[in-house]
C-alpha positions in Angstrom: 119.1 -49.0 57.8 120.3 -50.1 61.3 123.4 -48.5 62.8 125.7 -51.6 62.3 124.8 -51.8 58.6 125.4 -48.0 58.2 128.8 -48.3 59.9 129.8 -51.3 57.7 128.7 -49.4 54.5 130.7 -46.3 55.6 133.8 -48.3 56.2 133.4 -50.1 52.9 133.1 -46.9 51.0 136.1 -45.4 52.9 138.3 -48.4 52.0 137.2 -48.1 48.3 138.1 -44.4 48.4 141.5 -45.0 50.0 142.2 -47.8 47.4 141.3 -45.5 44.5 143.6 -42.7 45.8 146.4 -45.2 46.1 146.3 -46.2 42.5 149.0 -45.2 40.0 147.9 -42.2 38.0 148.9 -42.0 34.3 148.7 -39.0 32.0 149.5 -38.6 28.4 151.4 -35.5 27.6 151.7 -34.0 24.1 154.7 -31.7 23.7 156.9 -30.2 21.0 160.6 -30.2 20.0 160.8 -27.4 17.5 157.9 -27.7 15.1 157.6 -31.5 15.6 155.0 -33.0 18.0 155.8 -35.8 20.4 153.7 -37.8 22.9 154.9 -39.0 26.3 153.4 -40.6 29.4 153.7 -39.4 33.0 153.0 -41.9 35.8 152.9 -41.3 39.6 151.2 -42.6 42.7 149.1 -39.7 44.2 149.0 -41.5 47.6 152.8 -40.8 47.9 153.2 -37.4 49.6 156.0 -34.9 49.0 158.7 -34.9 46.4 160.2 -38.1 45.2 162.9 -39.2 42.7 162.1 -38.8 39.0 162.9 -41.5 36.5 163.0 -40.9 32.7 162.2 -44.0 30.6 163.6 -44.3 27.0 161.9 -46.8 24.8 163.1 -49.6 22.6 163.6 -49.0 18.9 159.9 -50.0 18.4 159.0 -46.6 19.7 156.9 -45.0 22.5 154.5 -47.9 23.0 152.5 -49.8 25.7 155.7 -51.5 26.9 157.4 -48.1 27.7 154.2 -47.0 29.5 154.1 -50.2 31.5 157.6 -49.6 32.8 156.6 -46.1 33.8 153.6 -47.4 35.7 155.9 -50.0 37.4 158.2 -47.3 38.5 155.3 -45.2 39.8 154.1 -48.1 41.8 157.6 -48.2 43.5 157.0 -44.6 44.6 158.8 -42.7 41.9 157.5 -40.2 39.3 158.3 -41.6 35.9 158.0 -40.1 32.4 158.2 -42.3 29.3 159.5 -39.9 26.6 159.0 -40.2 22.8 162.1 -40.1 20.6 160.3 -40.5 17.3 157.3 -38.2 17.2 153.6 -38.7 17.7 152.2 -41.8 16.0 155.6 -43.2 15.0 155.4 -46.6 16.6 156.8 -49.6 14.7 155.5 -53.1 14.3 158.1 -54.1 11.7 161.9 -54.0 12.1 162.3 -52.0 8.8 160.1 -49.2 10.2 161.8 -49.4 13.6 165.2 -49.1 11.9 164.1 -46.1 9.9 162.7 -44.3 12.9 165.8 -45.1 15.0 168.2 -43.7 12.4 166.2 -40.6 12.0 166.3 -40.0 15.7 169.9 -40.9 16.4 171.9 -40.0 13.3 172.0 -36.4 14.3 173.5 -36.2 17.8 172.3 -32.6 18.4 168.7 -33.5 17.4 168.9 -36.6 19.6 170.0 -34.5 22.6 167.1 -32.0 22.0 164.6 -34.8 22.0 166.1 -36.3 25.1 166.3 -33.0 26.9 162.7 -32.1 26.1 161.6 -35.3 27.8 163.8 -34.7 30.8 162.6 -31.1 31.1 159.0 -32.3 31.4 159.9 -34.7 34.2 161.9 -32.0 36.0 158.9 -29.6 35.8 156.6 -32.0 37.7 155.8 -30.7 41.2 156.2 -34.2 42.7 159.8 -34.6 41.5 162.9 -34.0 43.6 165.3 -32.4 41.1 168.3 -33.5 43.1 167.3 -37.2 42.8 167.0 -38.2 39.1 167.8 -41.2 37.0 167.4 -42.5 33.5 166.6 -46.0 32.3 166.7 -47.2 28.7 165.8 -50.3 26.8 167.5 -51.5 23.6 168.0 -48.3 21.6 167.0 -46.3 24.7 169.8 -47.9 26.7 172.3 -46.8 24.1 170.9 -43.2 24.2 171.0 -43.2 28.0 174.6 -44.3 28.0 175.6 -41.7 25.4 173.9 -39.0 27.5 175.8 -40.2 30.5 179.1 -40.1 28.5 178.3 -36.5 27.6 178.1 -35.5 31.2 174.4 -35.8 32.0 173.9 -34.5 35.5 171.7 -37.2 37.1 172.3 -39.6 40.0 172.1 -42.8 37.9 171.6 -44.4 34.6 170.4 -48.0 34.1 170.3 -49.8 30.8 168.6 -53.0 29.8 169.9 -54.9 26.7 171.2 -51.7 25.3 174.0 -51.0 22.8 177.3 -50.4 24.6 179.4 -49.1 21.7 180.0 -45.5 21.0 181.9 -43.1 18.7 182.3 -40.7 21.6 183.8 -42.6 24.5 183.7 -41.2 28.1 186.5 -39.0 29.1 188.0 -38.9 32.6 186.0 -36.7 35.0 183.2 -36.2 32.5 180.6 -38.8 33.6 178.6 -37.6 36.6 176.1 -40.5 36.8 176.7 -43.9 38.3 175.9 -46.5 35.7 174.4 -50.0 35.9 174.2 -52.1 32.8 172.1 -55.3 32.3 173.1 -57.3 29.3 172.5 -60.7 27.8 175.5 -62.9 27.4 173.9 -64.3 24.2 172.9 -60.9 22.8 174.5 -60.6 19.3 173.8 -56.8 19.4 176.1 -56.5 22.5 178.8 -59.2 21.7 181.6 -60.0 24.2 184.1 -57.7 22.4 181.7 -54.8 22.8 181.1 -55.6 26.4 184.9 -55.8 27.1 185.5 -52.5 25.2 182.8 -50.8 27.3 184.3 -52.0 30.6 187.8 -50.8 29.5 186.2 -47.4 28.5 184.5 -47.1 31.9 187.6 -48.0 33.8 189.8 -45.7 31.8 187.4 -42.8 32.4 187.1 -43.6 36.2 183.3 -44.2 36.0 181.5 -45.8 38.8 179.6 -48.6 37.1 178.2 -52.1 37.4 177.7 -54.6 34.6 175.5 -57.7 35.0 175.6 -60.2 32.2 172.9 -62.9 32.2 174.1 -66.3 30.8 172.0 -67.5 27.8 169.9 -64.3 27.7 169.3 -62.8 24.2 168.5 -59.3 23.1 165.3 -57.8 24.5 165.2 -60.2 27.4 162.9 -58.0 29.5 160.1 -57.7 26.9 157.5 -60.4 26.9 156.7 -59.6 23.2 160.3 -60.5 22.2 159.4 -64.1 21.4 156.6 -62.9 19.0 159.0 -60.5 17.2 161.6 -63.3 17.0 159.1 -65.7 15.4 157.6 -63.2 13.0 160.9 -61.6 11.8 163.5 -64.3 12.5 165.3 -61.9 14.9 167.7 -63.1 17.7 165.3 -62.0 20.5 163.9 -63.9 23.4 162.1 -63.0 26.6 164.0 -64.4 29.7 161.8 -64.3 32.8 164.6 -64.9 35.2 166.8 -62.1 33.7 163.9 -59.7 33.5 162.9 -60.1 37.1 166.4 -60.1 38.5 167.4 -57.0 36.5 164.3 -55.2 37.8 165.2 -56.2 41.4 168.8 -55.1 41.0 167.6 -51.8 39.5 165.5 -51.2 42.6 168.5 -51.8 44.9 170.6 -49.5 42.7 168.0 -46.7 43.1 167.6 -47.1 46.8 171.3 -46.7 47.2 171.9 -43.7 44.9 168.9 -41.9 46.2 169.7 -42.2 49.9 
């Protein structure tokens, strides 16, 4: 092998090595809440050095699935450490709305149990050596958005909470001085699960409690507008869901701006 060929081969192998090191790393984590087993997913870019903000991802009512893991990977690619928690328990992933509803009610009917499951996921994220514990946020989709908001209402001590097509109603409205996180809400103007009356009530609640918040409503967007599988679910089960590419992409960009600002 001549010297030029050897140098070219060395550079090629070096570039491959650098590329591999720069890839997002994903790791499944099995954990317990009491006697029940849960399965979550940790994602980070090992090419990013030092501590970085941590983002907790709460899934839709379908459960901890590939979509939740995809969002964790996308956050890791932005330079964050992300953990997609499991609110239902290992193996409880729905492909039918009846199952999803049953899983959701079991996870959310008992507020104390819901808090335990949420806190268990947050604790795993906080324990990661790559996470800056002073720079934390939570994002939630659909059911997960409602859970994230309720945790914020209860005084969750994180920098920010972002929700995507989540429920905005609550039986325990925020009280003045109680909410520590800044909140950003992305909702669809044509979402029957977050009708105009609920949106207006949410804004009045936030204003009365002195919460720093932003609400972005997308005209024509239906429920689950960020999930490409929404159209399939809508067709199979006659549900008022629809993927909206423009709303999906814009809300993700707005979320990134939100994180850059609150994590400065």
